[in-house]
C-alpha positions as CSV (number, residue, x, y, z in Angstrom):
1,X,76.5,16.1,155.7
2,X,79.5,14.9,157.4
3,X,78.6,11.4,156.2
4,X,78.5,12.7,152.8
5,X,81.8,14.4,152.6
6,X,83.6,11.7,150.7
7,X,81.2,12.1,147.9
8,X,81.3,16.0,147.1
9,X,82.4,17.0,144.0
10,X,81.5,20.4,143.9
11,X,81.5,23.3,146.3
12,X,80.0,26.7,146.1
13,X,80.6,29.4,148.7
14,X,79.9,32.7,149.6
15,X,80.1,35.0,152.7
16,X,77.1,37.3,152.5
17,X,74.5,38.8,154.8
18,X,71.3,36.6,155.4
19,X,69.3,39.0,153.0
20,X,71.8,38.9,150.1
21,X,70.7,37.8,146.8
22,X,73.0,34.7,146.5
23,X,71.9,33.6,149.8
24,X,68.4,33.5,148.7
25,X,69.4,31.6,145.5
26,X,71.2,29.2,147.5
27,X,68.3,28.5,149.7
28,X,66.1,28.2,146.6
29,X,68.3,25.9,144.8
30,X,68.7,23.8,148.1
31,X,65.0,23.6,148.7
32,X,64.2,22.5,145.2
33,X,66.5,19.7,145.6
34,X,65.4,18.6,148.8
35,X,68.6,19.6,150.9
36,X,68.6,21.1,154.3
37,X,69.8,24.7,154.5
38,X,72.6,24.9,156.9
39,X,73.7,27.8,159.1
40,X,77.2,28.5,160.3
41,X,78.1,31.2,162.8
42,X,77.4,34.6,161.5
43,X,78.0,33.7,158.1
44,X,75.6,32.2,155.5
45,X,77.2,29.6,153.4
46,X,76.6,27.6,150.3
47,X,77.6,24.3,151.5
48,X,78.7,21.5,149.5
49,X,75.8,19.8,147.7
50,X,75.7,16.6,146.2
51,X,73.1,13.5,145.7
52,X,74.7,10.0,146.7
53,X,72.8,6.8,145.2
54,X,71.7,4.3,147.7
55,X,72.9,1.3,145.8
56,X,76.3,2.1,143.9
57,X,77.3,5.2,145.8
58,X,77.6,7.0,142.6
59,X,78.0,10.7,142.9
60,X,76.0,13.5,141.2
61,X,76.1,16.9,141.8
62,X,74.0,20.0,141.3
63,X,75.0,22.0,138.1
64,X,74.2,25.8,137.8
65,X,73.5,27.5,134.5
66,X,72.7,31.0,134.2
67,X,69.7,31.8,131.9
68,X,69.2,34.7,129.6
69,X,67.2,36.3,132.5
70,X,69.9,37.5,135.0
71,X,67.3,37.0,137.7
72,X,66.8,33.3,137.2
73,X,69.4,30.2,137.3
74,X,68.6,26.6,135.7
75,X,69.7,24.0,137.9
76,X,70.5,20.3,137.0
77,X,69.0,18.4,139.8
78,X,69.6,14.3,139.9
79,X,67.2,12.1,141.6
80,X,68.1,8.3,142.5
81,X,65.6,5.5,141.7
82,X,65.8,3.5,144.9
83,X,65.4,0.0,143.5
84,X,67.6,0.2,140.3
85,X,70.2,2.6,141.5
86,X,70.2,4.7,138.6
87,X,69.8,8.4,138.2
88,X,67.1,10.3,136.1
89,X,68.0,14.0,135.0
90,X,65.6,16.9,135.5
91,X,66.1,20.4,134.9
92,X,64.2,23.5,136.9
93,X,64.3,27.3,136.9
94,X,64.7,29.0,140.1
95,X,62.6,32.3,139.9
96,X,64.6,35.1,141.9
97,X,63.2,38.4,142.8
98,X,66.4,40.6,142.3
99,X,69.7,40.5,140.4
100,X,72.7,39.6,142.3
101,X,74.9,42.3,143.2
102,X,78.5,42.9,141.7
103,X,79.8,42.6,145.3
104,X,78.0,39.2,145.9
105,X,79.6,38.0,142.6
106,X,83.1,39.0,143.6
107,X,82.8,36.6,146.6
108,X,82.1,33.4,144.6
109,X,84.7,30.9,144.7
110,X,85.5,29.9,140.9
111,X,87.7,26.7,141.5
112,X,88.1,24.8,144.7
113,X,91.4,24.3,145.9
114,X,93.1,21.9,148.4
115,X,95.0,24.0,151.0
116,X,97.3,22.7,153.7
117,X,98.4,25.4,156.1
118,X,101.4,24.5,158.3
119,X,102.2,26.7,161.2
120,X,103.8,26.8,164.8
121,X,100.7,28.1,166.3
122,X,96.7,28.6,165.5
123,X,94.5,30.4,167.7
124,X,92.4,29.4,169.6
125,X,94.7,26.3,170.3
126,X,98.0,28.2,170.7
127,X,99.1,31.8,170.5
128,X,101.8,33.9,171.1
129,X,101.3,36.8,168.5
130,X,99.7,37.7,165.3
131,X,100.9,34.5,163.5
132,X,98.3,32.4,165.6
133,X,95.6,35.1,164.7
134,X,96.3,34.7,160.8
135,X,96.5,30.7,161.0
136,X,93.2,30.6,163.1
137,X,91.0,32.8,160.8
138,X,92.2,32.6,157.3
139,X,91.6,28.9,156.8
140,X,88.1,29.5,157.9
141,X,87.8,32.4,155.6
142,X,89.0,30.0,152.6
143,X,86.8,27.2,153.8
144,X,83.5,29.5,153.8
145,X,84.4,30.4,150.2
146,X,84.5,26.7,149.4
147,X,88.1,25.3,149.5
148,X,88.9,22.3,151.5
149,X,91.3,23.4,154.2
150,X,93.7,21.6,156.7
151,X,95.7,23.1,159.6
152,X,98.7,21.4,160.8
153,X,100.4,22.7,163.9
154,X,101.7,20.9,167.1
155,X,99.7,19.7,169.7
156,X,101.0,21.6,173.0
157,X,99.8,20.3,176.3
158,X,102.0,22.7,178.4
159,X,102.7,20.1,180.9
160,X,99.3,19.1,181.2
161,X,96.3,17.8,179.2
162,X,95.3,21.0,177.8
163,X,91.6,21.7,177.4
164,X,92.1,23.7,174.4
165,X,92.3,20.4,172.3
166,X,89.4,18.7,174.2
167,X,87.2,18.5,171.1
168,X,90.2,16.5,169.2
169,X,90.7,13.0,168.9
170,X,93.4,10.7,168.2
171,X,93.1,9.4,164.6
172,X,95.2,6.3,165.4
173,X,97.6,7.2,162.4
174,X,101.3,7.0,163.6
175,X,104.2,7.7,161.1
176,X,108.1,7.3,161.8
177,X,110.0,10.5,160.8
178,X,113.4,10.3,159.2
179,X,115.5,12.9,160.8
180,X,117.9,13.4,163.3
181,X,119.6,10.1,162.9
182,X,116.7,8.4,164.0
183,X,113.1,7.7,163.3
184,X,111.1,9.4,166.0
185,X,107.2,8.4,166.0
186,X,104.5,11.2,165.8
187,X,100.6,10.7,166.0
188,X,97.8,12.8,164.6
189,X,94.9,14.4,166.6
190,X,92.0,15.8,164.4
191,X,89.1,18.2,165.0
192,X,86.9,19.3,162.4
193,X,85.6,22.9,163.2
194,X,84.3,25.5,161.2
195,X,84.5,23.8,158.1
196,X,88.3,23.1,158.6
197,X,90.3,20.1,159.4
198,X,92.4,21.1,162.5
199,X,95.2,18.4,162.5
200,X,97.6,18.5,165.6
201,X,100.9,16.6,165.4
202,X,101.5,14.9,168.6
203,X,105.2,14.1,170.2
204,X,106.3,14.5,173.7
205,X,108.6,17.6,173.1
206,X,105.3,19.4,172.4
207,X,104.1,18.5,175.8
208,X,106.4,20.6,178.1
209,X,105.3,23.5,180.1
210,X,105.9,27.0,178.5
211,X,104.8,28.8,175.1
212,X,105.5,27.1,171.8
213,X,108.9,28.1,171.5
214,X,110.3,28.5,175.2
215,X,110.0,29.2,178.8
216,X,110.9,31.6,181.3
217,X,114.5,30.2,180.9
218,X,114.6,31.2,177.2
219,X,114.1,29.3,173.9
220,X,113.8,25.7,173.9
221,X,117.4,24.2,172.8
222,X,115.6,21.6,170.6
223,X,113.7,24.0,168.5
224,X,115.1,22.9,165.4
225,X,114.0,19.1,166.0
226,X,110.6,20.3,167.2
227,X,109.9,21.9,164.0
228,X,111.6,19.6,161.7
229,X,109.1,16.7,163.0
230,X,106.4,19.3,162.2
231,X,107.4,19.8,158.8
232,X,107.9,16.2,157.8
233,X,104.4,15.3,159.5
234,X,102.5,18.0,157.5
235,X,104.1,16.5,154.4
236,X,102.7,13.1,155.2
237,X,99.3,14.5,156.5
238,X,97.8,14.9,153.3
239,X,98.7,11.5,152.2
240,X,97.8,9.4,155.2
241,X,95.1,11.0,157.0
242,X,91.7,9.7,156.0
243,X,89.7,12.8,157.1
244,X,86.1,12.9,156.2
245,X,86.5,9.4,154.7
246,X,89.3,10.3,152.3
247,X,92.8,11.9,152.3
248,X,93.5,15.3,150.7
249,X,95.8,13.6,148.2
250,X,98.9,15.3,146.5
251,X,97.2,17.9,144.4
252,X,97.3,20.7,147.1
253,X,98.6,24.2,147.9
254,X,100.8,24.1,150.9
255,X,100.6,27.6,152.9
256,X,103.9,27.6,155.0
257,X,104.1,30.0,158.0
258,X,107.6,31.6,158.7
259,X,110.8,29.4,159.4
260,X,109.1,26.9,161.6
261,X,107.5,25.5,158.6
262,X,110.1,26.5,156.1
263,X,111.4,23.0,155.6
264,X,108.1,22.0,153.8
265,X,109.1,23.5,150.4
266,X,112.5,21.9,150.7
267,X,111.0,18.5,151.3
268,X,108.5,18.8,148.6
269,X,111.2,19.5,146.2
270,X,114.1,17.1,147.7
271,X,112.2,14.1,148.8
272,X,108.9,13.7,147.3
273,X,109.0,15.0,143.5
274,X,112.0,13.1,142.7
275,X,109.7,10.0,143.1
276,X,106.6,11.4,141.4
277,X,104.8,12.3,144.6
278,X,103.5,16.0,144.8
279,X,104.8,16.7,141.4
280,X,101.7,19.1,140.7
281,X,101.6,20.6,144.3
282,X,102.7,23.9,145.0
283,X,104.1,25.9,148.0
284,X,103.7,29.4,149.3
285,X,105.8,30.8,151.7
286,X,103.8,33.6,154.4
287,X,106.5,35.7,156.0
288,X,105.3,37.2,159.4
289,X,108.5,38.2,160.7
290,X,111.7,37.9,158.9
291,X,113.9,38.6,161.6
292,X,113.3,35.1,163.0
293,X,115.2,32.8,160.3
294,X,115.6,29.3,162.0
295,X,119.6,29.6,161.9
296,X,121.6,26.8,163.5
297,X,124.9,25.6,162.9
298,X,126.0,23.8,159.7
299,X,126.8,20.7,161.5
300,X,123.2,20.2,162.4
301,X,122.4,19.8,158.6
302,X,122.3,15.9,158.1
303,X,119.7,16.1,161.0
304,X,116.9,17.5,158.9
305,X,116.3,14.7,156.6
306,X,117.2,16.1,153.4
307,X,119.8,14.7,150.5
308,X,123.5,15.6,151.2
309,X,123.5,17.4,148.0
310,X,120.8,19.9,149.0
311,X,122.9,21.6,151.4
312,X,123.5,24.7,149.3
313,X,119.7,25.4,149.6
314,X,119.9,26.1,153.3
315,X,123.6,27.1,153.5
316,X,124.1,30.4,155.0
317,X,127.5,32.1,155.9
318,X,127.5,35.1,158.3
319,X,129.7,38.3,157.3
320,X,133.1,38.7,159.3
321,X,131.5,41.2,161.6
322,X,128.6,38.9,162.6
323,X,131.0,36.0,163.8
324,X,131.6,35.3,167.3
325,X,135.5,35.3,167.3
326,X,138.4,34.9,165.1
327,X,138.1,31.2,164.5
328,X,134.4,31.2,163.6
329,X,133.8,30.5,159.9
330,X,130.3,31.7,159.9
331,X,128.7,28.7,158.5
332,X,125.3,28.0,159.3
333,X,122.0,26.4,158.1
334,X,119.3,29.0,157.5
335,X,115.9,27.2,157.0
336,X,113.9,30.5,156.0
337,X,116.3,31.0,153.4
338,X,116.0,27.5,152.1
339,X,112.2,28.3,151.7
340,X,112.8,31.5,150.2
341,X,114.7,29.8,147.1
342,X,112.4,26.8,146.7
343,X,109.0,28.1,147.2
344,X,106.5,29.1,144.3
345,X,105.2,32.2,145.8
346,X,106.3,34.4,148.5
347,X,103.7,36.6,150.7
348,X,104.0,39.0,153.3
349,X,101.4,40.3,155.7
350,X,101.3,43.7,154.1
351,X,102.3,45.4,151.3
352,X,104.6,47.7,152.9
353,X,106.5,45.0,154.7
354,X,107.0,43.2,151.2
355,X,108.9,46.3,149.8
356,X,110.6,46.7,153.3
357,X,112.3,43.3,153.4
358,X,113.8,44.1,150.0
359,X,115.9,46.8,151.5
360,X,119.0,46.7,153.4
361,X,117.2,48.1,156.6
362,X,114.4,45.6,156.8
363,X,115.9,42.8,154.7
364,X,117.7,41.0,157.8
365,X,120.5,39.9,155.5
366,X,118.0,38.3,152.8
367,X,117.5,41.4,151.0
368,X,119.4,40.5,148.0
369,X,117.7,37.1,147.7
370,X,114.2,38.4,148.2
371,X,114.8,41.2,145.6
372,X,116.0,38.4,143.1
373,X,112.6,37.1,143.7
374,X,110.3,40.0,143.8
375,X,108.5,38.7,140.7
376,X,106.9,36.1,142.9
377,X,106.4,38.4,146.1
378,X,103.3,40.0,147.2
379,X,102.0,41.5,150.2
380,X,98.4,40.9,151.8
381,X,97.3,42.9,154.7
382,X,95.7,40.6,157.4
383,X,92.1,40.8,158.5
384,X,90.6,40.6,161.8
385,X,88.3,38.7,163.6
386,X,85.3,40.9,163.4
387,X,83.3,38.7,165.7
388,X,85.5,38.6,168.7
389,X,86.5,42.4,168.0
390,X,83.0,44.1,167.5
391,X,82.0,47.1,169.6
392,X,78.4,46.1,169.1
393,X,78.4,42.8,171.0
394,X,82.0,42.7,172.4
395,X,81.5,40.4,176.0
396,X,84.4,42.0,177.5
397,X,83.2,45.9,177.4
398,X,81.0,47.3,179.8
399,X,78.9,49.2,177.1
400,X,78.3,48.5,173.3
401,X,78.1,51.1,170.6
402,X,78.2,51.3,166.7
403,X,78.9,54.1,164.1
404,X,75.4,55.0,164.0
405,X,75.5,55.6,168.0
406,X,78.9,56.3,169.5
407,X,77.5,57.4,173.0
408,X,78.7,53.9,174.5
409,X,82.4,54.8,173.4
410,X,82.1,57.7,176.0
411,X,80.6,55.2,178.6
412,X,83.5,52.7,177.9
413,X,85.8,55.6,178.4
414,X,84.4,56.6,181.8
415,X,84.3,53.1,182.9
416,X,88.2,52.6,182.0
417,X,89.0,55.8,183.8
418,X,87.2,54.7,186.8
419,X,88.7,51.1,186.7
420,X,92.4,52.7,186.5
421,X,91.6,55.1,189.4
422,X,92.0,58.2,186.9
423,X,89.9,61.3,187.4
424,X,86.8,60.5,185.0
425,X,87.1,63.5,182.8
426,X,85.2,63.1,179.1
427,X,87.4,66.3,177.9
428,X,90.9,64.7,178.8
429,X,92.3,62.6,176.1
430,X,93.3,59.0,177.3
431,X,96.1,57.5,175.3
432,X,96.9,53.8,175.3
433,X,99.8,51.3,174.4
434,X,99.2,47.4,174.0
435,X,101.8,45.4,173.2
436,X,105.2,43.5,174.0
437,X,107.7,45.6,175.6
438,X,110.7,45.1,173.5
439,X,112.7,47.2,171.2
440,X,110.8,46.4,168.1
441,X,108.0,48.2,169.6
442,X,109.5,51.2,170.1
443,X,108.9,51.2,174.0
444,X,112.1,52.9,174.5
445,X,110.8,56.0,172.4
446,X,107.9,56.0,174.9
447,X,110.1,55.8,178.0
448,X,112.0,58.8,176.6
449,X,109.0,61.0,175.5
450,X,106.9,60.5,178.7
451,X,107.9,63.4,180.9
452,X,107.4,65.7,178.3
453,X,104.1,63.9,177.0
454,X,102.7,64.1,180.6
455,X,103.2,67.8,180.8
456,X,100.1,67.8,178.6
457,X,96.5,67.3,180.2
458,X,96.5,63.7,179.2
459,X,96.0,60.0,180.6
460,X,98.3,57.2,179.6
461,X,98.0,53.5,180.0
462,X,100.2,50.9,179.0
463,X,99.5,47.2,178.8
464,X,102.0,44.4,178.2
465,X,104.9,42.3,179.1
466,X,108.6,41.6,177.9
467,X,111.8,43.4,178.9
468,X,112.2,43.5,182.7
469,X,113.7,46.8,182.8
470,X,110.6,48.5,180.6
471,X,108.1,46.7,183.0
472,X,110.2,48.3,186.2
473,X,110.0,51.7,184.6
474,X,106.2,51.3,184.0
475,X,106.0,50.7,187.9
476,X,108.2,53.6,188.7
477,X,106.5,55.9,186.3
478,X,103.2,55.1,187.7
479,X,104.3,56.0,191.4
480,X,105.6,59.2,189.9
481,X,102.8,60.5,188.1
482,X,99.7,58.8,189.8
483,X,97.0,61.3,188.2
484,X,98.3,60.6,184.9
485,X,99.9,57.1,184.1
486,X,99.1,53.6,184.5
487,X,101.2,50.6,183.8
488,X,99.7,47.1,183.7
489,X,102.5,44.7,183.5
490,X,101.3,41.3,181.7
491,X,98.8,40.4,179.0
492,X,95.2,40.2,179.8
493,X,92.7,39.9,177.1
494,X,89.8,41.5,178.7
495,X,91.7,44.2,179.5
496,X,93.1,44.8,176.2
497,X,89.6,45.0,175.1
498,X,88.6,47.5,177.6
499,X,91.4,49.8,176.8
500,X,91.0,49.4,173.0
501,X,87.4,50.4,173.5
502,X,88.0,53.2,176.3
503,X,91.1,55.2,174.9
504,X,90.8,58.1,172.5
505,X,94.1,57.3,170.7
506,X,96.1,54.1,170.4
507,X,100.2,54.7,170.2
508,X,102.1,52.3,168.0
509,X,105.9,53.5,167.4
510,X,106.9,50.3,166.1
511,X,110.4,50.2,164.5
512,X,109.2,47.7,162.0
513,X,105.7,46.1,161.9
514,X,104.9,43.5,159.2
515,X,101.4,44.0,159.5
516,X,100.1,44.9,163.3
517,X,96.8,44.1,164.6
518,X,96.2,46.7,167.2
519,X,95.8,49.7,164.9
520,X,92.9,47.6,163.1
521,X,91.2,46.7,166.4
522,X,91.4,50.3,167.6
523,X,89.8,51.8,164.1
524,X,87.0,49.4,164.7
525,X,86.4,50.5,168.2
526,X,86.6,54.4,167.2
527,X,89.9,54.7,168.6
528,X,92.1,56.8,166.5
529,X,95.7,55.3,166.1
530,X,99.0,57.3,166.0
531,X,101.7,55.1,164.6
532,X,105.3,55.1,163.0
533,X,104.9,55.0,159.1
534,X,106.2,51.4,158.6
535,X,105.3,48.3,157.1
536,X,101.8,47.4,157.7
537,X,101.1,50.5,160.0
538,X,101.9,52.4,156.6
539,X,99.3,50.4,154.6
540,X,96.5,50.5,157.1
541,X,96.3,53.8,158.8
542,X,95.8,56.9,156.4
543,X,97.2,60.2,157.5
544,X,94.6,63.0,158.5
545,X,94.2,65.7,156.2
546,X,91.4,68.0,157.6
547,X,91.4,70.1,154.2
548,X,90.5,67.4,151.9
549,X,87.2,66.3,150.6
550,X,86.0,69.9,150.5
551,X,86.8,70.5,154.1
552,X,85.3,67.5,155.4
553,X,88.6,65.8,156.2
554,X,90.3,62.5,154.8
555,X,92.2,59.8,156.8
556,X,91.9,57.5,159.8
557,X,94.9,58.6,162.1
558,X,98.5,60.0,162.3
559,X,101.4,58.1,160.8
560,X,104.5,60.0,161.7
561,X,108.0,59.6,160.3
562,X,111.3,59.3,160.8
563,X,110.8,57.3,164.0
564,X,112.3,59.9,166.6
565,X,111.0,61.3,169.8
566,X,110.2,64.9,168.2
567,X,108.4,63.4,165.4
568,X,106.2,61.1,167.6
569,X,105.5,64.2,170.1
570,X,104.4,66.2,167.1
571,X,102.1,63.7,165.7
572,X,100.6,63.3,169.5
573,X,100.2,67.0,169.9
574,X,98.3,67.2,166.6
575,X,96.0,64.3,167.6
576,X,95.4,66.1,171.2
577,X,94.7,69.5,169.4
578,X,92.2,68.0,167.2
579,X,90.6,66.0,169.9
580,X,90.2,69.1,172.2
581,X,89.3,71.8,169.5
582,X,88.1,70.0,166.4
583,X,85.1,68.0,167.6
584,X,83.7,67.3,164.1
585,X,87.1,66.4,162.5
586,X,87.5,64.0,165.4
587,X,84.2,62.1,165.0
588,X,85.0,62.0,161.3
589,X,88.1,60.2,162.1
590,X,86.4,57.7,164.5
591,X,83.7,57.0,161.8
592,X,86.1,56.6,158.9
593,X,88.2,54.0,161.0
594,X,85.0,52.3,162.1
595,X,83.9,51.9,158.4
596,X,87.3,50.5,157.1
597,X,87.0,46.9,156.0
598,X,89.0,44.8,157.8
599,X,87.4,41.4,157.3
600,X,89.0,38.5,156.3
601,X,86.9,37.9,153.0
602,X,89.1,40.5,151.2
603,X,92.6,38.7,152.2
604,X,91.1,35.4,151.2
605,X,90.1,36.8,147.9
606,X,93.8,37.8,147.1
607,X,95.3,34.7,148.5
608,X,93.0,33.0,145.7
609,X,94.8,35.1,143.1
610,X,98.2,34.0,144.4
611,X,97.2,30.4,144.2
612,X,96.4,31.1,140.3
613,X,99.7,32.8,139.7
614,X,101.4,29.9,141.6
615,X,100.4,27.5,138.7
616,X,101.6,29.7,136.2
617,X,105.2,28.1,136.7
618,X,106.2,24.6,137.2
619,X,107.1,23.8,140.8
620,X,110.6,23.8,141.8
621,X,112.6,21.0,140.9
622,X,116.7,20.9,141.2
């Protein structure tokens, strides 16, 4: 099939169960046309279908037309005459044994799009947080739905030859990037995986040890340079890389993620469209964390590779109170601000966060600008990788369980208590925290509340790294409360899975949370979240109401507000009381959380709607 990719003209795609009617329809059509049936992981996919003539390589496609009987489909199937190199046309009707469900129909892709993700990190190749999870999963979900998708990110080698890129190969394509008063040369590596073209920009600045943004000494001083060349390379990649035999071309959608990719819409408008290139392309900014904006001194503008008259797009002046000294004029360039004013659409990773960034509390200085662009601002809640986070098959947990049989959950709890050297007591609630140890995550609130909280008969475990003072506090608290508290300094993926599966509750007192993934993981593992009512936590955790639904209860956890120690302790006490005294209500909480749909399919469907909206207006031109 890889050899036929240059000749595809139509893509049909669904993500369904193997027994779905649309999948059986696909299989029947392929069998009738003489094409093989492909399986991809846990998904059944309608793969791109086409017929290539042997003589002149003309292209033909399978064309679908519904008949009067909704259980049948009429299919145009071309056939090639080997000698003449011409095609004859035949029609056939495929009999189906049942009607396609409305849910199946919703998952059909109507129009194929060409989509370019530009990101500073993408799992499993590079990861520091939720951005990598989004850019590692959403492209696959869109490819499954029939779109042609490329992900462009740096090739980080961490000082050595990183094995995560072992399957990628050097394309041999080299380009010179006009920025920073020079023309640094970058290369491109490529891997085709899960229906997505993963493109890695190669430059020596990405090879040093550390994470994508810095090392133990802090942020890298040349991050503006590193991500400027990423943006320039991402704009060139669709034009110069013959992936699968042909380039992506100009009519595409750029999904630029956070400030690291924020120069892309500026380059499209300032560098390409004036010369007739990318004149029909669209750009969509995905904001994962507004607090990081790519702010640098105004004197660095000429290094970005933008025309002089475009300075106003990125100009940013700090208010007087935020300046460092009396002679500081506060003049800077703000790359994220430039992206906000030039993109066609703006998306945040939850509906709650889309509202919060237009307020003074959550706008990080950009609230007025974002309020002015509210008509093109939407929030789409992230999904999760339901293959990696699946309690029925998770390789990191000792026992498996499902919504129909929760006995393995209790065994996972006992195993976690044993691993942490807690007393193995099923009646004692285990509360967990997983995340970075910093001010945003509300760890200072936990530190204030722990002495009072541990007066209850509970067990508490924290996993995370970050602020040194908080790390030291975790160690000292463990020594003072040996029977009730454990602090695991660092981050360990298998341990995070075991804590998620073994805890009864997960605490997330974040000051702001654009989306949040841990509460989604927790609900999938029948662990009840107790969260601050903010951003994506507000959207995804429904507050428990024991009297709703004729006394059967409604909700998946507790969302407290305001963000105070007293409010958090009140929510935790309610959760502890419900766990001890109302077992039926607690089981309902667990099962409602497990039944919540957190797949990427729903998010992909909403992104397709944003693509349609982006085409309603012409692209930005100065």
